[in-house]
C-alpha positions in Angstrom: -27.3 -39.4 69.7 -29.3 -36.2 70.3 -29.3 -33.7 67.5 -29.8 -29.9 67.9 -31.0 -29.1 64.4 -31.0 -30.0 60.7 -28.6 -29.1 57.9 -29.2 -29.6 54.1 -27.7 -28.5 50.8 -29.8 -26.3 48.6 -28.8 -27.1 45.0 -30.5 -24.1 43.4 -29.1 -21.6 45.9 -25.7 -23.4 46.1 -25.8 -23.0 49.9 -26.2 -24.9 53.1 -29.5 -24.3 55.0 -29.3 -24.7 58.7 -32.2 -24.8 61.2 -31.2 -25.2 64.8 -32.1 -24.5 68.4 -31.8 -20.9 69.5 -28.7 -21.2 71.7 -27.0 -23.1 68.9 -28.0 -20.4 66.4 -26.3 -17.8 68.6 -23.1 -19.9 68.6 -23.4 -20.4 64.8 -23.5 -16.6 64.3 -20.4 -16.2 66.4 -18.5 -18.9 64.4 -19.7 -17.7 61.1 -19.1 -13.9 61.2 -20.6 -13.7 57.7 -24.1 -14.5 59.1 -26.1 -11.4 59.9 -27.1 -10.9 63.5 -30.6 -10.4 62.2 -30.6 -13.9 60.6 -33.5 -16.0 62.1 -35.2 -19.4 61.4 -33.2 -20.9 58.6 -29.6 -19.7 58.3 -28.0 -19.8 54.9 -24.2 -20.4 54.4 -22.7 -20.4 50.9 -21.1 -23.6 49.6 -17.4 -22.5 49.7 -14.8 -25.1 50.7 -13.8 -23.0 53.6 -17.4 -22.8 54.9 -17.6 -26.6 54.4 -14.5 -27.1 56.6 -16.0 -24.9 59.3 -19.4 -26.6 59.1 -17.7 -30.0 59.5 -16.0 -28.8 62.6 -19.2 -27.1 64.0 -21.2 -30.4 63.6 -18.7 -32.3 65.8 -19.8 -29.9 68.6 -23.4 -29.6 67.7 -24.7 -32.7 65.8 -27.5 -32.1 63.4 -29.6 -34.3 61.1 -28.2 -34.5 57.5 -29.0 -36.9 54.6 -26.4 -39.3 53.4 -26.1 -37.5 50.1 -25.6 -34.1 51.7 -23.1 -35.6 54.1 -21.1 -37.0 51.2 -21.1 -33.6 49.5 -19.9 -31.9 52.7 -17.2 -34.5 53.2 -16.1 -34.0 49.6 -15.8 -30.2 50.0 -13.9 -30.7 53.3 -11.4 -33.0 51.5 -11.0 -30.4 48.8 -10.2 -27.7 51.4 -7.7 -30.0 53.1 -6.0 -30.8 49.8 -5.8 -27.2 48.8 -4.5 -26.1 52.2 -1.7 -28.7 52.0 -0.8 -27.7 48.5 -0.7 -24.0 49.2 1.4 -24.5 52.4 3.7 -26.9 50.6 4.4 -24.5 47.7 4.8 -21.4 49.8 7.0 -23.1 52.4 9.0 -24.6 49.5 8.6 -28.1 50.8 7.0 -28.9 47.5 9.0 -28.0 44.4 7.1 -26.3 41.5 7.1 -28.2 38.2 9.5 -27.2 35.5 8.3 -24.7 32.9 9.9 -24.8 29.4 10.7 -21.2 28.7 13.3 -19.6 26.3 14.4 -17.4 29.2 14.4 -19.6 32.4 11.8 -18.5 35.0 13.0 -17.7 38.5 12.0 -20.0 41.3 9.5 -17.6 42.8 7.9 -17.1 39.4 7.5 -20.8 39.1 5.9 -21.0 42.5 3.3 -18.4 41.4 2.5 -20.3 38.2 2.2 -23.6 40.1 -0.1 -22.0 42.6 -2.3 -20.5 39.9 -2.4 -23.9 38.0 -3.4 -25.8 41.1 -5.9 -23.4 42.7 -7.2 -22.3 39.2 -7.7 -18.8 40.5 -5.1 -16.4 41.9 -4.5 -12.8 42.5 -0.8 -12.2 42.0 0.0 -9.0 43.8 3.8 -9.1 43.8 5.8 -5.8 44.0 6.0 -3.8 40.8 8.5 -5.0 38.3 9.6 -8.4 39.7 8.1 -10.5 37.0 4.3 -11.1 37.3 4.1 -11.3 33.5 6.7 -14.0 33.4 4.8 -16.0 36.1 1.6 -16.0 34.0 3.5 -16.9 30.8 4.9 -19.9 32.7 1.3 -21.2 33.0 0.8 -21.0 29.2 3.6 -23.6 28.6 1.1 -26.2 30.0 -0.9 -27.3 26.9 -4.1 -27.7 29.0 -4.2 -23.9 29.5 -4.6 -23.1 25.8 -6.1 -21.2 24.1 -5.6 -18.4 26.5 -6.8 -14.8 26.6 -4.8 -11.9 28.0 -6.8 -8.8 28.9 -4.8 -5.7 29.4 -4.8 -1.9 29.2 -5.1 -0.1 25.8 -1.4 0.7 25.5 0.0 -2.7 26.5 -1.0 -5.4 24.0 2.2 -5.0 22.0 4.3 -5.2 25.1 2.5 -8.5 26.1 3.1 -9.9 22.6 6.8 -9.0 22.9 7.0 -10.7 26.3 5.4 -13.9 25.1 7.7 -14.0 22.1 10.7 -13.5 24.5 9.7 -16.2 27.0 7.6 -18.6 24.9 8.4 -18.0 21.2 6.6 -21.2 20.1 3.2 -19.8 21.2 1.2 -18.2 18.4 -0.3 -14.8 19.5 -2.8 -12.4 18.0 -3.8 -8.9 19.2 -7.5 -8.3 18.7 -7.8 -5.0 16.8 -11.5 -4.6 16.4 -14.4 -4.3 18.9 -16.5 -7.0 17.2 -15.5 -10.6 16.4 -13.7 -11.4 13.2 -11.6 -14.2 11.8 -8.4 -14.5 13.8 -7.0 -17.5 11.9 -5.4 -17.8 8.6 -7.4 -20.7 7.3 -10.7 -20.9 9.2 -13.5 -18.9 10.7 -13.6 -18.3 14.4 -15.5 -21.3 15.7 -17.6 -21.6 18.8 -17.1 -25.3 18.8 -14.6 -27.0 21.1 -12.6 -28.1 18.1 -10.6 -25.1 16.9 -8.9 -24.7 13.5 -5.2 -25.5 13.6 -4.2 -21.9 12.9 -6.2 -20.6 15.9 -3.8 -18.5 18.1 -2.5 -20.0 21.3 -2.9 -16.6 23.0 -5.3 -13.8 22.1 -4.5 -10.4 23.5 -7.3 -7.8 24.0 -7.7 -4.6 25.8 -10.5 -4.1 28.4 -12.5 -1.7 26.2 -12.9 -4.3 23.4 -13.9 -7.1 25.8 -17.7 -6.6 25.8 -17.9 -7.1 22.0 -16.0 -10.4 22.2 -17.4 -11.9 25.4 -20.0 -14.3 24.0 -17.6 -15.4 21.3 -14.6 -16.1 23.5 -16.4 -17.6 26.5 -16.8 -21.1 25.0 -13.2 -21.1 23.6 -10.9 -19.7 26.2 -9.4 -22.1 28.8 -7.2 -19.6 30.6 -7.8 -15.9 31.2 -5.1 -13.5 32.4 -6.2 -10.1 33.7 -3.3 -7.7 33.6 -3.7 -4.7 35.9 -6.7 -6.4 37.4 -7.7 -3.3 39.4 -9.7 -2.5 36.3 -12.2 -5.1 37.6 -13.0 -3.1 40.7 -16.2 -1.5 39.4 -19.0 -4.1 39.2 -21.4 -1.7 37.3 -19.0 -1.3 34.3 -19.6 -3.2 31.1 -16.0 -4.4 31.0 -16.5 -6.0 34.5 -19.6 -7.8 33.4 -17.9 -9.1 30.2 -14.8 -10.1 32.2 -16.9 -12.1 34.7 -18.9 -13.8 31.9 -15.7 -15.1 30.2 -14.0 -15.9 33.5 -16.9 -18.0 34.6 -16.3 -20.3 31.6 -12.6 -20.4 31.9 -10.8 -23.1 33.9 -7.8 -21.0 35.0 -7.8 -17.4 36.0 -5.0 -15.2 37.2 -5.1 -11.4 38.0 -1.9 -9.4 38.0 -1.5 -6.1 39.9 0.7 -4.8 42.7 -2.2 -2.5 43.5 -5.4 -4.5 43.0 -7.5 -1.8 44.5 -7.0 2.0 44.5 -9.1 3.2 47.4 -11.7 1.0 49.0 -11.3 -2.5 50.5 -14.7 -3.5 49.3 -13.4 -3.4 45.8 -11.5 -6.5 46.6 -14.7 -8.6 46.4 -15.3 -7.4 42.9 -11.8 -8.4 41.8 -11.6 -11.7 43.6 -15.1 -12.8 42.6 -13.9 -12.8 39.0 -10.6 -14.5 39.8 -11.9 -17.1 42.3 -15.7 -17.1 42.1 -17.3 -17.9 45.4 -14.1 -18.0 47.4 -15.2 -15.1 49.6 -18.8 -16.3 49.7 -21.7 -14.3 48.4 -21.6 -10.5 48.7 -23.6 -10.2 52.0 -21.4 -12.7 53.7 -18.2 -10.9 52.6 -19.4 -7.5 53.7 -20.9 -8.8 57.0 -17.7 -10.7 57.9 -14.9 -8.4 56.7 -16.2 -4.8 56.1 -17.5 -1.7 57.7 -20.4 -0.9 55.4 -21.6 -2.4 52.1 -20.7 -2.1 48.4 -17.6 -0.9 46.5 -17.0 1.9 49.0 -16.9 -0.3 52.1 -13.7 -0.4 54.0 -12.1 -3.6 55.5 -12.4 -3.7 59.3 -9.0 -5.5 59.8 -6.8 -5.1 56.7 -3.9 -7.2 58.2 -6.2 -10.0 59.1 -7.8 -10.0 55.7 -4.5 -10.0 54.0 -3.3 -12.9 56.1 -6.4 -14.8 55.3 -6.0 -14.3 51.5 -2.4 -15.4 51.6 -3.0 -18.5 53.7 -5.9 -19.5 51.6 -3.9 -19.3 48.4 -6.3 -16.7 47.0 -3.6 -14.0 46.9 0.2 -14.2 46.5 2.2 -11.2 47.4 6.0 -11.0 47.6 8.3 -8.1 48.2 11.6 -7.6 46.4 13.5 -8.4 49.6 11.6 -11.7 50.0 12.4 -12.9 46.5 16.0 -11.6 46.5 15.4 -9.0 43.8 16.0 -5.8 45.8 16.6 -2.7 43.7 18.8 0.3 44.4 17.2 2.7 46.9 14.0 4.6 46.2 13.8 8.0 47.8 10.5 10.0 47.9 11.0 13.8 48.4 8.1 16.2 49.1 9.2 19.5 47.7 7.4 22.8 48.1 7.2 25.2 45.2 5.5 28.5 44.4 2.1 28.9 42.9 0.5 31.8 41.0 -2.2 33.1 43.2 -4.1 34.5 40.2 -5.0 31.1 39.0 -6.5 30.2 42.4 -8.2 33.6 42.7 -10.1 32.9 39.5 -11.9 29.9 41.1 -12.1 31.3 44.6 -15.7 32.4 44.6 -17.1 29.2 43.1 -14.9 26.9 45.1 -15.9 28.6 48.4 -19.5 28.2 47.5 -19.1 24.5 46.8 -17.1 24.0 50.0 -19.8 25.6 52.1 -22.4 23.4 50.5 -20.3 20.3 51.2 -19.9 21.3 54.9 -23.5 22.3 55.4 -25.5 20.3 58.0 -28.4 17.9 57.3 -29.4 15.5 54.6 -31.7 17.8 52.7 -29.1 18.5 50.0 -27.4 15.1 49.9 -27.5 14.8 46.1 -26.2 18.3 45.6 -23.4 17.6 48.1 -22.2 14.6 46.1 -22.2 16.6 42.9 -20.5 19.5 44.7 -17.8 17.2 46.1 -16.8 16.0 42.7 -16.9 19.5 41.2 -14.8 21.0 44.0 -12.2 18.3 43.8 -11.9 18.6 40.0 -12.0 22.4 39.9 -9.6 23.0 42.8 -7.1 20.4 41.7 -7.1 21.8 38.2 -6.6 25.4 39.4 -3.8 24.2 41.7 -2.1 22.4 38.9 -2.3 25.5 36.7 -1.1 27.8 39.5 2.1 25.8 40.0 2.6 24.6 36.4 5.3 27.3 35.4 7.2 26.5 38.6 7.0 22.8 38.0 8.4 23.4 34.5 11.3 25.4 35.9 12.1 22.6 38.4 12.1 20.0 35.7 14.4 22.1 33.5 16.9 22.3 36.4 16.9 18.5 36.7 17.5 18.1 33.0 20.2 20.7 33.0 21.9 18.7 35.7 21.9 15.7 33.3 18.7 13.8 34.4 16.0 12.4 32.2 12.5 12.9 33.8 9.2 11.2 33.8 6.8 14.0 34.6 3.3 13.1 35.9 0.2 15.3 35.6 -3.5 15.0 35.2 -5.2 18.0 33.5 -4.9 19.0 29.9 -4.5 22.7 30.6 -1.5 21.9 32.8 0.1 19.8 30.1 -0.3 22.8 27.7 1.6 25.1 30.1 4.4 22.5 30.6 4.7 21.9 26.8 4.9 25.6 26.1 7.5 26.2 28.8 9.7 23.2 27.9 9.1 23.3 24.1 12.8 23.6 23.3 13.3 20.2 24.9 10.7 18.5 22.7 8.7 16.7 25.4 6.6 13.7 24.4 3.2 12.7 25.8 1.7 9.5 27.2 -1.7 10.4 28.4 -5.4 9.4 27.9 -5.5 11.4 24.6 -2.9 9.5 22.6 -3.6 6.4 20.6 -1.7 3.2 21.5 0.6 3.8 18.5 1.3 7.4 19.6 2.1 6.2 23.1 4.6 3.7 21.8 6.2 6.3 19.7 6.5 8.6 22.8 8.0 5.7 24.8 10.5 4.9 22.0 11.5 8.6 21.6 12.2 8.8 25.4 14.2 5.5 25.5 16.3 6.4 22.4 17.2 9.8 23.9 15.3 11.9 21.4 13.8 13.9 24.3 14.7 14.1 28.1 11.0 14.5 29.1 8.2 12.0 29.0 4.9 13.5 30.3 2.5 10.9 31.6 -0.9 11.0 33.0 -1.1 9.7 36.6 -3.4 6.9 35.6 -2.3 6.2 32.0 1.0 4.2 32.3 0.1 1.2 34.5 2.0 -1.9 33.4 4.4 0.0 31.1 7.9 -1.5 31.0 11.2 -0.4 29.5 11.8 3.0 31.1 13.9 1.7 33.9 17.2 1.5 32.0 16.8 5.0 30.7 15.6 7.1 33.6 16.0 7.4 37.4 14.0 10.5 38.2 10.2 10.9 38.6 8.4 14.2 39.2 4.8 14.5 40.3 3.7 17.8 39.0 0.1 17.1 40.1 -1.0 14.8 42.9 -3.6 12.0 43.0 -5.9 11.2 45.9 -4.8 7.6 45.8 -1.4 6.4 47.1 -1.8 3.3 44.9 -1.7 5.5 41.8 1.7 7.0 42.9 3.0 3.5 43.6 2.2 2.4 40.1 3.7 5.6 38.6 7.0 5.2 40.4 7.0 1.5 39.4 7.4 2.5 35.8 11.0 3.4 36.6 11.7 1.7 39.9 11.5 -1.9 38.7 13.6 -4.9 37.7 16.4 -3.8 35.5 17.0 -0.4 37.2 20.6 -0.1 38.1 20.5 3.4 39.7 18.9 4.8 42.8 15.5 6.4 42.0 14.3 9.7 43.3 10.6 10.7 43.2 9.8 14.3 43.7 6.3 15.3 44.9 6.0 19.0 44.0 3.5 20.7 46.3 2.1 24.2 46.6 1.3 25.7 49.9 -2.2 26.7 48.8 -5.1 25.2 46.8 -5.7 21.5 46.9 -2.2 20.3 47.5 -1.9 20.8 51.3 -5.0 18.7 51.9 -4.0 16.0 49.4 -0.5 15.8 50.9 -2.0 15.4 54.3 -4.3 12.5 53.1 -1.3 10.9 51.4 1.0 11.3 54.4 3.5 13.4 52.5 4.2 15.8 55.3 7.5 14.4 56.3 10.6 15.9 54.8 11.8 12.6 53.3 10.0 9.3 53.0 11.7 6.0 52.2 9.9 3.5 50.0 9.6 0.5 52.2 7.4 -2.5 51.4 6.4 -5.2 54.0 5.0 -8.5 52.8 3.1 -8.8 56.1 1.6 -5.3 55.8 -2.0 -4.9 54.9 -2.4 -4.3 51.2 -5.8 -2.7 51.8 -4.6 -0.4 54.5 -1.8 0.8 52.3 -4.1 1.8 49.5 -7.1 2.9 51.5 -8.3 6.4 50.9 -9.6 8.8 53.6 -13.4 8.6 53.1 -13.8 12.2 54.4 -11.0 13.6 52.2 -13.4 15.9 50.3 -14.8 17.3 53.5 -11.2 17.9 54.6 -10.6 19.6 51.3 -13.6 21.8 51.7 -12.7 22.8 55.3 -9.0 23.3 54.4 -9.9 25.5 51.4 -12.2 27.7 53.4 -9.6 28.0 56.1 -7.2 29.3 53.4 -9.5 31.8 51.7 -12.0 32.8 54.5 -10.5 31.9 57.9 -12.5 34.5 59.8 -15.8 33.4 58.4 -15.0 29.7 59.0 -14.2 30.4 62.6 -17.5 32.3 63.0 -19.5 29.5 61.5 -17.6 26.7 63.4 
């Protein structure tokens, strides 16, 4: 039989090397979109099971020389892909029942399916809607003795909540919250050992926050069999120390699961960072992923076809995402109401000159001042958002007071410390409590408890400080955004602190917006211009598209601001 090339496995590079005739190479590049159009000579394809399946199919059309050993490897990888495909389809279609999980509080069927999928695939991004039980799904896994000892990595304010949840669902599991940044004895009768044999008193589940992870990485990597990344959007920045530490431990673990309804906040390219920790190699090597799926390169790259990418992740069993409607856990309605309020022009006037100068620099032509433009972009966004928050802060406080006088309890979201100060002064008689980046985990828990117990009707939270927080839903049905974030994913997480399983009342989220400053542009980017927006989630919608930020939002902010303060000059320079 005539062959048109040669294929072989490169052990060191963990990839398939293909040399073939020019017309076959052209077809190869069409089939494997991950190959660069500039690839010539020997073409490299990473050794993922999906690539193996496609290569097997390609070789039936274009036979190539391959050694018996490499052919056996290829066939093995193809069989692995077929087995996983059958398993994923069986579980998701419910033709295959998930195994029983021995929990003190019985798991729901859809939670068992998530746990079974994670156990079988050994790497899963669980992106279910906020509040339908991602934590319980991951605890199901831990009832399998093979998965222990396990490590839960979470946000600074959530270790106690995780410990309480494990005690609720699996009280027989011994837990320990890591309290120091450097290793210490976590057992009652033995030193922390790097050997496979652990002392009897070694905890079944260690719980650590992301910031302490780097100090423990080398110690925990040989010990941990399962790692659970709570709010796994924290893994989106590859340059961070916590990312490097997380990947180091995850590479040694046998089971990995990431939990987040919003696994990225802005850019589709961040998905590679998250998924390469949870399922190493599933998306190929970086250049393959960005070549096949993205416009551009790196963390800021956007996904070309978000819906297609989302479908691929689901069908491959890499990501599992269910809505409330799909799992039969629908909540009372959520209503989002954009509401325009006044703003003190004096606060905006104080930054007018400097902001206008920054805006003109951002909008200037040419690449000569590229570095300055990047710095100016960040400075303009921070300065103008803060000034806008200060300008409308007294009016936000008045709006919140009206809600409280009507009998509501309010979770009030902000971002800037100066804005919190104004709110606290204006609402001091109501004794508001704080849950921001400045409070310790203990102080945050005290604030949560004070709000839940009715000691105050106001819980002030930072827009990005409360991810994963539970327990507010039975005590509050009103959310107020006194300041806005550029990312819609942040607002989803914030609303989800109240609109989650256990909420018995309709939830209303007010987006308070000024007609000047940064708010009009942010509202436009977020799509908050309609009078009323219903919170609708679609399992078939593209997760990336939903969270994707507008890459030119700072330019829009600069142009919009100049149009507010210097419309005649902007027209003259336009």
